[in-house]
C-alpha positions in Angstrom: -0.2 0.0 0.1 1.3 3.5 -1.2 2.3 6.2 1.4 0.3 9.2 0.7 1.2 12.7 2.1 -0.7 16.0 1.4 1.8 18.3 3.0 3.8 20.6 0.4 7.3 20.0 0.7 9.5 22.8 1.7 10.0 25.0 -1.3 13.7 26.9 -1.0 14.5 30.2 -3.0 17.5 32.1 -3.2 17.2 36.0 -3.5 20.3 38.1 -4.8 19.9 41.5 -5.9 22.1 43.0 -9.0 22.1 46.2 -11.0 18.6 47.5 -9.7 16.9 44.6 -9.9 15.8 41.8 -7.1 16.3 38.1 -8.8 14.5 35.2 -6.8 15.9 31.9 -8.1 13.6 28.7 -6.9 14.3 25.2 -6.4 13.4 24.2 -10.2 16.4 26.6 -11.3 13.9 28.9 -12.7 14.4 32.6 -12.2 12.4 35.9 -11.7 13.7 39.3 -12.2 11.8 42.2 -10.6 13.3 45.7 -10.9 13.5 47.5 -7.5 12.1 50.5 -8.8 8.7 48.1 -8.6 9.4 48.4 -4.3 10.4 51.5 -3.1 11.2 50.0 0.6 13.7 47.4 -1.2 15.4 50.2 -3.8 16.4 52.2 -0.2 16.6 49.6 2.1 20.2 48.6 4.1 21.7 45.0 3.2 20.2 44.2 6.6 16.7 45.0 5.5 17.4 42.9 2.5 18.8 39.9 3.9 15.7 39.4 6.6 13.3 37.4 4.3 11.2 33.9 4.7 9.4 32.1 1.9 5.4 32.2 2.2 3.5 29.8 0.3 3.0 32.7 -2.3 6.4 34.5 -2.5 8.8 36.4 0.2 8.4 38.3 3.0 10.9 40.8 3.6 10.5 40.9 7.6 11.9 44.3 8.3 10.4 45.9 5.6 6.7 44.7 6.1 6.8 44.3 2.1 5.8 41.1 0.5 6.4 39.7 -3.1 4.6 37.3 -4.9 5.4 35.1 -7.6 
């Protein structure tokens, strides 16, 4: 009898910043880029504020900035 589970596996993403862009790389290797001008809080954030994020079921949440980015 197969064992079934409806729990979602943890999806790990990689978040980087370069050349005025926010890059989000998903676990499957697909990458999305977002202009930082779309997110003024991120554009003006310190490195410490940008590094404080967590993955959510819809995207990422930058905790110190109270900013959610869905992807």
